[in-house]
C-alpha positions in Angstrom: -60.1 90.1 -93.8 -59.1 87.8 -91.4 -61.5 84.5 -90.2 -61.7 83.8 -87.1 -63.6 80.3 -87.4 -60.4 79.0 -88.2 -58.3 80.3 -85.0 -61.1 77.9 -82.5 -59.7 74.6 -82.1 -62.3 72.1 -83.3 -61.0 69.2 -81.1 -63.6 69.3 -77.9 -60.6 67.7 -75.6 -58.8 71.1 -76.6 -61.6 72.7 -75.1 -61.5 70.3 -71.7 -57.6 71.7 -71.5 -58.5 74.8 -71.2 -60.7 74.5 -67.8 -57.8 72.4 -66.0 -58.3 73.6 -62.6 -62.8 72.4 -62.8 -60.8 68.2 -64.7 -58.4 68.4 -61.6 -61.6 69.1 -59.3 -63.6 66.7 -60.5 -61.2 63.7 -60.7 -60.7 64.5 -57.2 -64.0 64.0 -56.3 -64.1 61.0 -58.0 -60.9 59.9 -56.0 -62.6 60.4 -53.0 -66.1 59.3 -53.2 -64.1 55.9 -54.7 -62.2 55.7 -51.1 -65.3 56.6 -49.1 -67.2 53.9 -50.9 -64.5 51.2 -50.2 -63.6 52.4 -46.1 -67.6 52.3 -46.2 -67.5 48.8 -47.8 -64.8 48.0 -45.1 -66.3 49.0 -42.0 -70.1 47.4 -42.9 -68.8 43.6 -43.5 -66.3 43.6 -40.3 -63.0 41.8 -41.9 -60.5 43.7 -44.1 -59.1 41.7 -46.5 -55.5 42.0 -45.1 -56.4 40.8 -41.8 -58.1 37.8 -44.0 -54.8 36.7 -46.1 -53.1 36.8 -43.1 -55.2 34.8 -41.2 -55.7 32.4 -44.3 -52.1 32.5 -44.4 -51.5 31.4 -41.2 -53.5 28.7 -41.5 -52.3 27.2 -44.9 -48.5 27.6 -42.4 -50.2 25.8 -39.3 -51.9 23.1 -42.3 -48.3 22.8 -43.7 -46.3 22.1 -40.6 -49.0 19.6 -39.0 -48.5 17.3 -42.6 -44.8 18.1 -42.0 -45.1 16.5 -38.7 -47.3 13.7 -39.7 -44.3 13.0 -42.6 -42.4 13.3 -40.0 -43.3 10.6 -38.0 -44.7 8.5 -41.1 -40.7 8.5 -41.9 -40.2 7.6 -38.4 -42.1 4.6 -38.9 -41.2 3.5 -41.8 -37.5 3.7 -41.2 -38.1 1.9 -37.5 -40.2 -1.0 -39.6 -37.7 -0.6 -42.6 -34.8 -1.9 -39.7 -36.5 -4.0 -38.2 -37.3 -6.1 -41.4 -33.4 -5.9 -41.8 -33.2 -7.5 -38.1 -35.7 -10.7 -39.2 -34.0 -11.0 -42.9 -30.7 -11.5 -40.9 -31.8 -13.8 -38.7 -33.1 -15.9 -41.1 -30.3 -15.3 -43.3 -27.9 -17.0 -40.4 -31.1 -19.7 -39.9 -30.4 -21.0 -43.3 -27.2 -20.9 -42.4 -27.1 -23.1 -39.9 -29.2 -25.2 -42.4 -26.9 -25.3 -44.9 -23.7 -26.5 -43.0 -26.1 -28.8 -40.8 -26.8 -30.3 -44.0 -23.2 -30.3 -45.5 -22.8 -32.4 -42.1 -26.1 -34.6 -43.7 -24.4 -35.5 -46.9 -20.7 -36.0 -45.1 -22.1 -38.1 -42.9 -24.3 -40.0 -45.2 -21.7 -40.9 -48.0 -19.7 -41.9 -45.1 -21.9 -44.2 -44.2 -22.6 -45.6 -47.5 -18.9 -46.2 -48.0 -19.2 -48.2 -45.0 -22.2 -50.0 -46.1 -20.9 -50.6 -49.6 -17.8 -52.1 -47.8 -19.7 -55.0 -45.7 -21.4 -55.3 -48.6 -18.4 -56.5 -50.2 -16.9 -58.1 -46.8 -20.4 -60.3 -47.2 -20.1 -60.9 -50.7 -15.9 -62.2 -50.4 -17.3 -64.1 -47.0 -20.5 -66.1 -48.6 -17.8 -66.7 -51.7 -15.2 -68.3 -49.4 -17.3 -69.7 -47.5 -19.2 -71.3 -51.2 -15.7 -72.9 -51.8 -14.7 -74.2 -48.8 -18.7 -76.2 -49.1 -17.2 -77.0 -52.4 -14.2 -78.6 -51.5 -15.5 -80.2 -48.6 -17.1 -81.7 -50.4 -14.9 -83.1 -53.3 -12.8 -84.6 -50.5 -14.3 -87.1 -48.1 -13.1 -86.5 -44.4 -13.4 -88.7 -41.4 -14.6 -87.0 -38.9 -15.2 -88.8 -35.6 -18.7 -89.0 -34.1 -18.3 -88.5 -30.2 -21.3 -90.3 -28.7 -24.0 -89.0 -27.4 -24.6 -88.6 -23.7 -28.3 -90.4 -23.8 -26.0 -93.8 -24.6 -22.7 -92.3 -21.9 -25.7 -91.5 -19.4 -27.5 -94.7 -19.9 -24.7 -96.9 -19.7 -24.1 -95.6 -16.3 -26.7 -96.2 -14.8 -26.5 -99.5 -15.8 -22.8 -100.5 -14.3 -24.6 -99.1 -11.3 -27.4 -101.0 -11.0 
């Protein structure tokens, strides 16, 4: 005799596989229930996630564009400020060159004047030495010098002769 108990499979999953129509119908009902619940949820909230995402992305793009415009404006402002600074620096450099030239001229004039003062001092010293030596020679040799009579004497003599 053949034992019928051995022909039956003992796995419960194999039993479900024997009724494929019922299994497919249950899966289809679960799928329809899920889609229906999602549709009801979206309808009750009034917003769909896709439109929320689109709105959020557009807001993000608008903020990004605004930030880009602000960066461009600030960059232009910095460029203008930098150009002004460069212009001011150029003016200061030109003034510094002018001051250097004036200083060089003044130094040359000071040197020239210093040399002239030195030459004058040397001339004065040589004149003093020559004057001192001339006095020394005059003191050594007595010279006879005639003195002119004073005008008073002449004037009084004239008055006497007239009177």
